[in-house]
Chimera marker file (.cmm) of the C-alpha trace (Angstrom):
<marker_set name="trace">
<marker id="1" x="148.015" y="126.328" z="147.487" r="1" g="1" b="0" radius="0.5"/>
<marker id="2" x="149.195" y="127.048" z="151.020" r="1" g="1" b="0" radius="0.5"/>
<marker id="3" x="145.643" y="127.303" z="152.331" r="1" g="1" b="0" radius="0.5"/>
<marker id="4" x="144.712" y="123.977" z="150.775" r="1" g="1" b="0" radius="0.5"/>
<marker id="5" x="147.888" y="122.302" z="152.007" r="1" g="1" b="0" radius="0.5"/>
<marker id="6" x="147.241" y="123.437" z="155.570" r="1" g="1" b="0" radius="0.5"/>
<marker id="7" x="143.615" y="122.361" z="155.374" r="1" g="1" b="0" radius="0.5"/>
<marker id="8" x="144.655" y="118.842" z="154.337" r="1" g="1" b="0" radius="0.5"/>
<marker id="9" x="145.111" y="118.079" z="158.042" r="1" g="1" b="0" radius="0.5"/>
<marker id="10" x="142.106" y="120.086" z="159.294" r="1" g="1" b="0" radius="0.5"/>
<marker id="11" x="143.005" y="123.479" z="160.572" r="1" g="1" b="0" radius="0.5"/>
<marker id="12" x="141.581" y="126.488" z="162.276" r="1" g="1" b="0" radius="0.5"/>
<marker id="13" x="141.662" y="129.930" z="160.702" r="1" g="1" b="0" radius="0.5"/>
<marker id="14" x="144.611" y="131.122" z="162.827" r="1" g="1" b="0" radius="0.5"/>
<marker id="15" x="146.823" y="128.210" z="161.801" r="1" g="1" b="0" radius="0.5"/>
<marker id="16" x="145.989" y="128.739" z="158.132" r="1" g="1" b="0" radius="0.5"/>
<marker id="17" x="146.771" y="132.434" z="158.449" r="1" g="1" b="0" radius="0.5"/>
<marker id="18" x="150.203" y="131.829" z="160.013" r="1" g="1" b="0" radius="0.5"/>
<marker id="19" x="151.287" y="128.874" z="157.890" r="1" g="1" b="0" radius="0.5"/>
<marker id="20" x="150.129" y="130.521" z="154.657" r="1" g="1" b="0" radius="0.5"/>
<marker id="21" x="151.734" y="133.790" z="155.822" r="1" g="1" b="0" radius="0.5"/>
<marker id="22" x="148.649" y="135.891" z="155.078" r="1" g="1" b="0" radius="0.5"/>
<marker id="23" x="147.223" y="138.988" z="156.666" r="1" g="1" b="0" radius="0.5"/>
<marker id="24" x="143.784" y="138.561" z="158.183" r="1" g="1" b="0" radius="0.5"/>
<marker id="25" x="142.175" y="140.523" z="155.333" r="1" g="1" b="0" radius="0.5"/>
<marker id="26" x="143.813" y="138.360" z="152.668" r="1" g="1" b="0" radius="0.5"/>
<marker id="27" x="142.994" y="135.203" z="154.593" r="1" g="1" b="0" radius="0.5"/>
<marker id="28" x="139.321" y="136.171" z="154.668" r="1" g="1" b="0" radius="0.5"/>
<marker id="29" x="139.337" y="136.934" z="150.955" r="1" g="1" b="0" radius="0.5"/>
<marker id="30" x="141.037" y="133.672" z="149.952" r="1" g="1" b="0" radius="0.5"/>
<marker id="31" x="139.053" y="131.512" z="152.370" r="1" g="1" b="0" radius="0.5"/>
<marker id="32" x="135.823" y="132.799" z="150.827" r="1" g="1" b="0" radius="0.5"/>
<marker id="33" x="137.224" y="132.043" z="147.387" r="1" g="1" b="0" radius="0.5"/>
<marker id="34" x="138.242" y="128.435" z="148.136" r="1" g="1" b="0" radius="0.5"/>
<marker id="35" x="134.990" y="127.821" z="150.019" r="1" g="1" b="0" radius="0.5"/>
<marker id="36" x="132.997" y="129.080" z="147.033" r="1" g="1" b="0" radius="0.5"/>
<marker id="37" x="135.020" y="126.809" z="144.735" r="1" g="1" b="0" radius="0.5"/>
<marker id="38" x="134.324" y="123.885" z="147.078" r="1" g="1" b="0" radius="0.5"/>
<marker id="39" x="138.044" y="123.254" z="147.578" r="1" g="1" b="0" radius="0.5"/>
<marker id="40" x="137.619" y="123.331" z="151.362" r="1" g="1" b="0" radius="0.5"/>
<marker id="41" x="134.745" y="122.814" z="153.766" r="1" g="1" b="0" radius="0.5"/>
<marker id="42" x="134.052" y="124.486" z="157.089" r="1" g="1" b="0" radius="0.5"/>
<marker id="43" x="132.192" y="122.969" z="160.036" r="1" g="1" b="0" radius="0.5"/>
<marker id="44" x="131.949" y="126.065" z="162.314" r="1" g="1" b="0" radius="0.5"/>
<marker id="45" x="135.399" y="125.384" z="163.792" r="1" g="1" b="0" radius="0.5"/>
<marker id="46" x="137.642" y="123.527" z="161.355" r="1" g="1" b="0" radius="0.5"/>
<marker id="47" x="138.580" y="123.994" z="157.727" r="1" g="1" b="0" radius="0.5"/>
<marker id="48" x="139.274" y="120.839" z="155.772" r="1" g="1" b="0" radius="0.5"/>
<marker id="49" x="140.209" y="120.224" z="152.162" r="1" g="1" b="0" radius="0.5"/>
<marker id="50" x="137.500" y="118.514" z="150.110" r="1" g="1" b="0" radius="0.5"/>
<marker id="51" x="137.969" y="115.765" z="147.528" r="1" g="1" b="0" radius="0.5"/>
<marker id="52" x="137.742" y="118.428" z="144.818" r="1" g="1" b="0" radius="0.5"/>
<marker id="53" x="140.458" y="120.379" z="146.651" r="1" g="1" b="0" radius="0.5"/>
<marker id="54" x="142.690" y="117.287" z="146.828" r="1" g="1" b="0" radius="0.5"/>
<marker id="55" x="142.265" y="116.684" z="143.113" r="1" g="1" b="0" radius="0.5"/>
<marker id="56" x="143.127" y="120.340" z="142.456" r="1" g="1" b="0" radius="0.5"/>
<marker id="57" x="146.269" y="120.082" z="144.614" r="1" g="1" b="0" radius="0.5"/>
<marker id="58" x="147.368" y="116.961" z="142.783" r="1" g="1" b="0" radius="0.5"/>
<marker id="59" x="146.706" y="118.436" z="139.334" r="1" g="1" b="0" radius="0.5"/>
<marker id="60" x="148.359" y="121.732" z="140.247" r="1" g="1" b="0" radius="0.5"/>
<marker id="61" x="151.422" y="119.946" z="141.589" r="1" g="1" b="0" radius="0.5"/>
<marker id="62" x="151.642" y="117.954" z="138.364" r="1" g="1" b="0" radius="0.5"/>
<marker id="63" x="151.236" y="121.081" z="136.253" r="1" g="1" b="0" radius="0.5"/>
<marker id="64" x="153.775" y="123.023" z="138.320" r="1" g="1" b="0" radius="0.5"/>
<marker id="65" x="156.366" y="120.280" z="137.928" r="1" g="1" b="0" radius="0.5"/>
<marker id="66" x="155.843" y="120.067" z="134.161" r="1" g="1" b="0" radius="0.5"/>
<marker id="67" x="155.922" y="123.850" z="133.844" r="1" g="1" b="0" radius="0.5"/>
<marker id="68" x="159.254" y="124.027" z="135.697" r="1" g="1" b="0" radius="0.5"/>
<marker id="69" x="160.712" y="121.405" z="133.362" r="1" g="1" b="0" radius="0.5"/>
<marker id="70" x="159.358" y="123.323" z="130.376" r="1" g="1" b="0" radius="0.5"/>
<marker id="71" x="160.894" y="126.586" z="131.609" r="1" g="1" b="0" radius="0.5"/>
<marker id="72" x="164.273" y="124.915" z="132.115" r="1" g="1" b="0" radius="0.5"/>
<marker id="73" x="164.129" y="123.398" z="128.639" r="1" g="1" b="0" radius="0.5"/>
<marker id="74" x="163.194" y="126.780" z="127.134" r="1" g="1" b="0" radius="0.5"/>
<marker id="75" x="166.191" y="128.411" z="128.838" r="1" g="1" b="0" radius="0.5"/>
<marker id="76" x="168.490" y="125.701" z="127.439" r="1" g="1" b="0" radius="0.5"/>
<marker id="77" x="166.998" y="126.182" z="123.989" r="1" g="1" b="0" radius="0.5"/>
<marker id="78" x="167.429" y="129.967" z="124.148" r="1" g="1" b="0" radius="0.5"/>
<marker id="79" x="171.089" y="129.490" z="125.096" r="1" g="1" b="0" radius="0.5"/>
<marker id="80" x="171.567" y="127.081" z="122.182" r="1" g="1" b="0" radius="0.5"/>
<marker id="81" x="169.863" y="129.554" z="119.844" r="1" g="1" b="0" radius="0.5"/>
<marker id="82" x="172.120" y="132.398" z="120.990" r="1" g="1" b="0" radius="0.5"/>
<marker id="83" x="175.165" y="130.171" z="120.479" r="1" g="1" b="0" radius="0.5"/>
<marker id="84" x="174.035" y="129.291" z="116.951" r="1" g="1" b="0" radius="0.5"/>
<marker id="85" x="173.328" y="132.946" z="116.151" r="1" g="1" b="0" radius="0.5"/>
<marker id="86" x="176.790" y="133.951" z="117.357" r="1" g="1" b="0" radius="0.5"/>
<marker id="87" x="178.357" y="131.244" z="115.202" r="1" g="1" b="0" radius="0.5"/>
<marker id="88" x="176.496" y="132.628" z="112.172" r="1" g="1" b="0" radius="0.5"/>
<marker id="89" x="177.755" y="136.181" z="112.646" r="1" g="1" b="0" radius="0.5"/>
<marker id="90" x="180.148" y="137.286" z="109.900" r="1" g="1" b="0" radius="0.5"/>
<marker id="91" x="183.786" y="137.595" z="110.823" r="1" g="1" b="0" radius="0.5"/>
<marker id="92" x="186.271" y="140.067" z="109.384" r="1" g="1" b="0" radius="0.5"/>
<marker id="93" x="187.795" y="138.887" z="106.133" r="1" g="1" b="0" radius="0.5"/>
<marker id="94" x="191.044" y="136.928" z="106.260" r="1" g="1" b="0" radius="0.5"/>
<marker id="95" x="192.830" y="139.603" z="104.206" r="1" g="1" b="0" radius="0.5"/>
<marker id="96" x="191.987" y="142.393" z="106.630" r="1" g="1" b="0" radius="0.5"/>
<marker id="97" x="193.065" y="140.274" z="109.581" r="1" g="1" b="0" radius="0.5"/>
<marker id="98" x="196.373" y="139.305" z="107.991" r="1" g="1" b="0" radius="0.5"/>
<marker id="99" x="197.012" y="142.964" z="107.098" r="1" g="1" b="0" radius="0.5"/>
<marker id="100" x="196.534" y="143.984" z="110.699" r="1" g="1" b="0" radius="0.5"/>
<marker id="101" x="198.865" y="141.197" z="111.786" r="1" g="1" b="0" radius="0.5"/>
<marker id="102" x="201.581" y="142.478" z="109.416" r="1" g="1" b="0" radius="0.5"/>
<marker id="103" x="201.212" y="145.996" z="110.759" r="1" g="1" b="0" radius="0.5"/>
<marker id="104" x="201.584" y="144.790" z="114.321" r="1" g="1" b="0" radius="0.5"/>
<marker id="105" x="204.826" y="142.958" z="113.500" r="1" g="1" b="0" radius="0.5"/>
<marker id="106" x="206.394" y="146.090" z="112.020" r="1" g="1" b="0" radius="0.5"/>
<link id1="1" id2="2" r="1" g="1" b="0" radius="0.2"/>
<link id1="2" id2="3" r="1" g="1" b="0" radius="0.2"/>
<link id1="3" id2="4" r="1" g="1" b="0" radius="0.2"/>
<link id1="4" id2="5" r="1" g="1" b="0" radius="0.2"/>
<link id1="5" id2="6" r="1" g="1" b="0" radius="0.2"/>
<link id1="6" id2="7" r="1" g="1" b="0" radius="0.2"/>
<link id1="7" id2="8" r="1" g="1" b="0" radius="0.2"/>
<link id1="8" id2="9" r="1" g="1" b="0" radius="0.2"/>
<link id1="9" id2="10" r="1" g="1" b="0" radius="0.2"/>
<link id1="10" id2="11" r="1" g="1" b="0" radius="0.2"/>
<link id1="11" id2="12" r="1" g="1" b="0" radius="0.2"/>
<link id1="12" id2="13" r="1" g="1" b="0" radius="0.2"/>
<link id1="13" id2="14" r="1" g="1" b="0" radius="0.2"/>
<link id1="14" id2="15" r="1" g="1" b="0" radius="0.2"/>
<link id1="15" id2="16" r="1" g="1" b="0" radius="0.2"/>
<link id1="16" id2="17" r="1" g="1" b="0" radius="0.2"/>
<link id1="17" id2="18" r="1" g="1" b="0" radius="0.2"/>
<link id1="18" id2="19" r="1" g="1" b="0" radius="0.2"/>
<link id1="19" id2="20" r="1" g="1" b="0" radius="0.2"/>
<link id1="20" id2="21" r="1" g="1" b="0" radius="0.2"/>
<link id1="21" id2="22" r="1" g="1" b="0" radius="0.2"/>
<link id1="22" id2="23" r="1" g="1" b="0" radius="0.2"/>
<link id1="23" id2="24" r="1" g="1" b="0" radius="0.2"/>
<link id1="24" id2="25" r="1" g="1" b="0" radius="0.2"/>
<link id1="25" id2="26" r="1" g="1" b="0" radius="0.2"/>
<link id1="26" id2="27" r="1" g="1" b="0" radius="0.2"/>
<link id1="27" id2="28" r="1" g="1" b="0" radius="0.2"/>
<link id1="28" id2="29" r="1" g="1" b="0" radius="0.2"/>
<link id1="29" id2="30" r="1" g="1" b="0" radius="0.2"/>
<link id1="30" id2="31" r="1" g="1" b="0" radius="0.2"/>
<link id1="31" id2="32" r="1" g="1" b="0" radius="0.2"/>
<link id1="32" id2="33" r="1" g="1" b="0" radius="0.2"/>
<link id1="33" id2="34" r="1" g="1" b="0" radius="0.2"/>
<link id1="34" id2="35" r="1" g="1" b="0" radius="0.2"/>
<link id1="35" id2="36" r="1" g="1" b="0" radius="0.2"/>
<link id1="36" id2="37" r="1" g="1" b="0" radius="0.2"/>
<link id1="37" id2="38" r="1" g="1" b="0" radius="0.2"/>
<link id1="38" id2="39" r="1" g="1" b="0" radius="0.2"/>
<link id1="39" id2="40" r="1" g="1" b="0" radius="0.2"/>
<link id1="40" id2="41" r="1" g="1" b="0" radius="0.2"/>
<link id1="41" id2="42" r="1" g="1" b="0" radius="0.2"/>
<link id1="42" id2="43" r="1" g="1" b="0" radius="0.2"/>
<link id1="43" id2="44" r="1" g="1" b="0" radius="0.2"/>
<link id1="44" id2="45" r="1" g="1" b="0" radius="0.2"/>
<link id1="45" id2="46" r="1" g="1" b="0" radius="0.2"/>
<link id1="46" id2="47" r="1" g="1" b="0" radius="0.2"/>
<link id1="47" id2="48" r="1" g="1" b="0" radius="0.2"/>
<link id1="48" id2="49" r="1" g="1" b="0" radius="0.2"/>
<link id1="49" id2="50" r="1" g="1" b="0" radius="0.2"/>
<link id1="50" id2="51" r="1" g="1" b="0" radius="0.2"/>
<link id1="51" id2="52" r="1" g="1" b="0" radius="0.2"/>
<link id1="52" id2="53" r="1" g="1" b="0" radius="0.2"/>
<link id1="53" id2="54" r="1" g="1" b="0" radius="0.2"/>
<link id1="54" id2="55" r="1" g="1" b="0" radius="0.2"/>
<link id1="55" id2="56" r="1" g="1" b="0" radius="0.2"/>
<link id1="56" id2="57" r="1" g="1" b="0" radius="0.2"/>
<link id1="57" id2="58" r="1" g="1" b="0" radius="0.2"/>
<link id1="58" id2="59" r="1" g="1" b="0" radius="0.2"/>
<link id1="59" id2="60" r="1" g="1" b="0" radius="0.2"/>
<link id1="60" id2="61" r="1" g="1" b="0" radius="0.2"/>
<link id1="61" id2="62" r="1" g="1" b="0" radius="0.2"/>
<link id1="62" id2="63" r="1" g="1" b="0" radius="0.2"/>
<link id1="63" id2="64" r="1" g="1" b="0" radius="0.2"/>
<link id1="64" id2="65" r="1" g="1" b="0" radius="0.2"/>
<link id1="65" id2="66" r="1" g="1" b="0" radius="0.2"/>
<link id1="66" id2="67" r="1" g="1" b="0" radius="0.2"/>
<link id1="67" id2="68" r="1" g="1" b="0" radius="0.2"/>
<link id1="68" id2="69" r="1" g="1" b="0" radius="0.2"/>
<link id1="69" id2="70" r="1" g="1" b="0" radius="0.2"/>
<link id1="70" id2="71" r="1" g="1" b="0" radius="0.2"/>
<link id1="71" id2="72" r="1" g="1" b="0" radius="0.2"/>
<link id1="72" id2="73" r="1" g="1" b="0" radius="0.2"/>
<link id1="73" id2="74" r="1" g="1" b="0" radius="0.2"/>
<link id1="74" id2="75" r="1" g="1" b="0" radius="0.2"/>
<link id1="75" id2="76" r="1" g="1" b="0" radius="0.2"/>
<link id1="76" id2="77" r="1" g="1" b="0" radius="0.2"/>
<link id1="77" id2="78" r="1" g="1" b="0" radius="0.2"/>
<link id1="78" id2="79" r="1" g="1" b="0" radius="0.2"/>
<link id1="79" id2="80" r="1" g="1" b="0" radius="0.2"/>
<link id1="80" id2="81" r="1" g="1" b="0" radius="0.2"/>
<link id1="81" id2="82" r="1" g="1" b="0" radius="0.2"/>
<link id1="82" id2="83" r="1" g="1" b="0" radius="0.2"/>
<link id1="83" id2="84" r="1" g="1" b="0" radius="0.2"/>
<link id1="84" id2="85" r="1" g="1" b="0" radius="0.2"/>
<link id1="85" id2="86" r="1" g="1" b="0" radius="0.2"/>
<link id1="86" id2="87" r="1" g="1" b="0" radius="0.2"/>
<link id1="87" id2="88" r="1" g="1" b="0" radius="0.2"/>
<link id1="88" id2="89" r="1" g="1" b="0" radius="0.2"/>
<link id1="89" id2="90" r="1" g="1" b="0" radius="0.2"/>
<link id1="90" id2="91" r="1" g="1" b="0" radius="0.2"/>
<link id1="91" id2="92" r="1" g="1" b="0" radius="0.2"/>
<link id1="92" id2="93" r="1" g="1" b="0" radius="0.2"/>
<link id1="93" id2="94" r="1" g="1" b="0" radius="0.2"/>
<link id1="94" id2="95" r="1" g="1" b="0" radius="0.2"/>
<link id1="95" id2="96" r="1" g="1" b="0" radius="0.2"/>
<link id1="96" id2="97" r="1" g="1" b="0" radius="0.2"/>
<link id1="97" id2="98" r="1" g="1" b="0" radius="0.2"/>
<link id1="98" id2="99" r="1" g="1" b="0" radius="0.2"/>
<link id1="99" id2="100" r="1" g="1" b="0" radius="0.2"/>
<link id1="100" id2="101" r="1" g="1" b="0" radius="0.2"/>
<link id1="101" id2="102" r="1" g="1" b="0" radius="0.2"/>
<link id1="102" id2="103" r="1" g="1" b="0" radius="0.2"/>
<link id1="103" id2="104" r="1" g="1" b="0" radius="0.2"/>
<link id1="104" id2="105" r="1" g="1" b="0" radius="0.2"/>
<link id1="105" id2="106" r="1" g="1" b="0" radius="0.2"/>
</marker_set>
């Protein structure tokens, strides 16, 4: 994602490396990957995101946003489930509680 975002405004390898916070070895690996996928193009000096890369960025951003919402909703649902489960746990009988109350008074 960072590589593609940087390449949206045409960038040289050094800028991509620093903005994406990658080591040179990782930069080389990922640049080859996104070039092979046709997400970016290279013209012997500049890297630039392709139309396919722009579509990927847009779709990924959409997916990421929906996934975050889904995760938040799942956390809320898990909390609600735990609350319901706690409410369904048996409590001590009224007789045993009243007996312990009488003993405390004495």
